[in-house]
N, C-alpha and C positions, 0 to 999 in steps of 0.2 A: 739206480737211475738218477741222472742229474736233471734238475730243473733249472733252466736258464731264464732268468727274469726278462721280461720285455722292457725295452728302453722307455724311460719316462718321456712324455712329450707334452709340450704346450703348443697349441695351434692358435694362430692369429690370422684373421681375414683382413686383407688390406685392399683399398682401391685408390689410394692417393689422396683421399679427402682428409681434412684436419682431424676428424674423429677417428679415422682408421690409423692415422699417425699416432694419435694418443693411445689407441689400442696396441699398436706395435711397441711403443715405449713400455707400456704396462706389461705386455706379454714377455718382453725381454727381461724385465726385472723379475717376473714370476718364474721364468725358466731358470734364471740364475739362482734364485732362492730355493727352488725345488730340485736343483741339480738335474734339470731335464733339457732335452733337445728342443730348440725352437723351430717350429715349422711355420713358415710364412707362406700364405696361400692367397693368390689373387684369382678371383673367379671372373672369367670373361663371359659375356652373354652368348647364348646360342645363335643370336641373330647374325653374328659374324660368320664367315664362311664355315660350312659344316665341317670340313676337314681343313683346318688352317695349314698353310704350307710350313715347311721347316723354317723358312726365313721369318714368317709372321710369329711363330712360336718363339724363335730365338730373340726377336725384337722385344716381345712382351716380357720374356725372362730377363733380358738385359735392363729394361726399364725397372722391373721389380728389384733387381740386384742394386741398381743405383739408388733407388728409394731406401732400401734397407741399409746400404752403406752410409747414407747421409743421416740416418735416424738412430741406429743402435750403436753402442760402444764397440770399438774394434775387437775387444776381447770376446765378444759374442759371435763374430763373423764365422769362426771356424765351426761352431756348433749349431749354426742356423742352416736349415734346409729350405730352399725356395722352390715353390711349385706354382704352375699355372694350371687352373682347372677351367672347365667349360660347363655352363648350365646355369641353373638358378642358384644364387648365393646361399640361400638357406639349406638347400638340399646338398650342395657340394661341400659346404663347410661342416654340416652335420655328419656326412659320410666320412670326411677326412678325420673328424674327431671321434670316430667310433671307439677307438681304444686309447684315446688321449686322457690325460689327467685334467686338462683345462682347455677351454676354448675362450678366446678373448676377441670381442668384436667391437666396432665403433658404431654409434648410432647418432643420428641427428636429434637434437633436443626438440626441435619444432617441426611440424609437418603441415603442409597445406590441406591434408585430409583429416586433421585433428588427432592423429595417432601420436602419442608422446614419443614413440620410438622411431617415427619418421617413415615407416614403410612396412612391408610385409616380411622383410628378412629377419629382424630381431624376434618378432613373435613366433615365426616359423622355427627358428633355432631354439628358442626357449621351450617350445612345445615338444620338440623331437630329440634334443641332444641328450646323450647318455652320460655326460660328464658335467663337471662344474662349468658354469658360464659366467664370464664377467663382461658387462656392457660398459664401454667407456665413451666419454664425450669430451671434446676439446672445448673447455669453458670459454676460452678467448674467442673462438669462432661463434659460440652460441651468444656471447655478450655482443659481438658485432652484429649478429642477426637481430637481437632484441633492439639494439640501438638503431639499426636501419629501419625497423618497423616503427620506432618512435620518432624517427627523423634525425637522430644524432649520427655523427660519423663514426666509423669503426674505431678510429684512434681515440675519440672521446669515450667510447664505450669501454675500451681496454684500460684507459687511464682512470675510468670511473667518473669522468667529468661530464 
């Protein structure tokens, strides 16, 4: 009897925010280092039409493809798989990462509710994921947020001025 090993996978959730872009860059590096396939998943909320039309799904996938093409190296394009999922991000990403080696997500550094992870997605994933999880943040974006809170401009915050 032959046993065929399952393909190694690194999952990343993206929504177009600077933090999810940071997660995509990190996930691409991790997939290369682990010799794994990169699965890029965008989770759309259920509030959108219950059964999105083929055109709506195609548009969402094309936007995701353009985002990935701008972000990761060309050498990773052939081994990346893009998916659009619907539902709550924590549940959809955890389900997608069921047999994955790694799940990479972005998180806001600050929240209006006092949660350091910015919302309920990251704690939900950390509580239920069955694989290793990496949480990324775009520090340039968080510096701009801190600067805005203190009255400085974003360019001053990035320059450190």
